[in-house]
Phi, psi and omega in degrees: 000147175260178191294349179271348181096002181272158172301129184286135181285168185292157183304146168283126180240104191304148171289148170275123184306317190291326189278342183255349171064038189252152173282173196291318182290324181289322176305310175298318179296318188291312174309314181303306181295324178299310188300316186298298187305321174293334178267343181262007190283326181263005193255130177270182191296313188290323174306310182295324184284336176288316177294316178288325165308312176301321180287333180295335192285349172294330184253109186245039180277042173227323184195124177188155175179196180254002173258160191293328181284352180267353194261150179291152177229163179253127178286174184289344184253014178096341187283151179265133181248136183238138182285150183216133171289130178256151179329317186280000180095351179273193182218148179210190177238157180240165184256127185239132180217139167274111185303319177215148162263002168289140173205146181267348175275163186249031177307114192296337178279339193280127167297346185251021182299159191302333191259012172278116181273086177239164183282131188239153175199165182229148159253144182272164174307317180293319173308313181298315182292311188292317181295327177296309181290323172310312184291319183306328184290338189263324184230140183279111185249137179275348179161200198225148169240125186244124177221178185189146168292164183264119176233128185090288176196168183304312187286332180287327169299313183297330178299319184289323178295313179295321178303327173300309173303317181304304184303309179301309185286314188271320177286313190254005179051032180294124187248012182277195195274128168237129173240121177252141171283131166275121175284132179304132184094000180300149171290164169308315178298322170300316181295319181293328177289315170312318177294327179280350180256336194256148163282341180206142179228154180208143166224133196271128173280329186064326181214146174281092182100151187306319177302308184290330185288319184291345172290334187241339184227077188290336180273355186244141177268110185307307185293322180281310189278328179252305182297312180301313175300320178304313179293331180288320173306311187298311174311297184305305184290340175288338174286351193254122181299142175304142178149184185302337187271343180274120188294144177282149175240143181219158174217167181227139163252139168277109189278116181103343181297321179243184180281017194296152168257166182297324176306320177294313186293316183296320176292328172288316178298326182286320178286332171293323172288311179287320183254336186248355165077030188284149181271324173209156174244124182245156187230133187233117180285131178306132179263110185290140186105346184260338182259184178284149191294332191278351185286152176309321191290342177274350187261339186264120176310328184295338184296337183270347187249183182297350194295322189284329176290324183285320177296314173312313184293324182291322185294314179309312188298313173302317172297330171288322180300320182277330183272325183242356188246358183057038174276146169271159183297333179268008167269348186277122180296133176228160174280162183305342179282345181091028181240159180282150171294142181271339190262359181211143182281154196293336178287328172290322179292323175300315179298316178304318179286341189238058178302330185292344182287332187254160005276161181254141177290118183289342183257359183221350181294150173276174185292328181289327177293310183295340177282349174275349176288121171305133178093345178258123177245182179307327175286320173295320177298305176305325166313305180300316181302313181294317189288318187289348173287336180254338181192164175293146183258125186267329188199161172297336182292329181308331181253009170092010179272134190202174182062226184298320184297322185287323184287324181287313189280335186296333181289344189252357186226160173217147169279167190295340186262010179285137185290351177283346180298138180237121181245121171249098194298324178292330174292325177297333181286310190290319191227128173299148176320313181297310190286319175305312185287322176297314182298316178300320186284337181259016175065033187261349176227000000 
């Protein structure tokens, strides 16, 4: 029996290239098709769904982060459920499925690459929709995420993904959340239809730049297959007014699969937000042993330890600083090698490198200044701003900040009546507090 409870198929016997007189591409493709057809023959929908739900966890470009509510969870029957932010600011969970783990691409980091001998199966669009509604009757779901390996051609694969969206929207009148994956190399027409059907669309960059991409994805053209669709998405979405009707766009980097530095990832992340209008950038630590032996991620010893997981976490923290705390990409402290410190979160590292910025006055500092204080986040800062409209804040305890966050923040703030407070009137006249402090911290005055 296989892991899905089916009778195990007979062993896969690859064709011998010399006997078939095929070129390398046709040889790989024929073996790929033979292997796939052998293994899908005995599997029912539930068995395939179980296997493909497990495979979908490798693509996290819908929800992931460093907080409990941001993490995916596994339901009792083995299916993965993922959190998603809703247009009204709330959060719910979505059903995530890979339509097929068969793939003709040879991405070196991927466990489902074309030359990998794994159990393969496929779901039809109708099976995906029926399974989604059946599961939604048991669990309150906000929507569905649909992805797929590439079989035949990018547009042929996109047609299957789009069919799920068409059936949900047009046949069933479904108005919930739909996230559709854009397959690298997809046509502009296929991308446009995905935008018309979905609340969110994504295409994975996987690596920062053409050189890094070539180290792990030899069968794809970075500029044509990945960057062109990303630019098409940006162009299409720019024509839609911002609001709940405008789909979000996301992408994913596989961290540690190539020889990339954090500096490269941070620069790309900055450009994706500022020039491409992306909603989120996600990171997935490469898991050693899943990829091809020749890629850099299999040669680096650190990928076997917890260091790569910590690196992923630091990148998420950096992403949050740039999206929510108004940090510029060139303000993020890095080691001489161009990487984030693993022993300290990037906000604390920035505070350590900019002692002249502190202490910050709780009663007069701007929102931007307060957000630079270690231990204070958007929620805490909002509490401070609300409280000081009513009264002077004597300490952080006054607004309910305690524990580890209090210990971090207390070293960097003072109340207005503290004798350590220094006021220089002529400086305050020349520079508003926010501008003066930020310029000093950045060495611009």
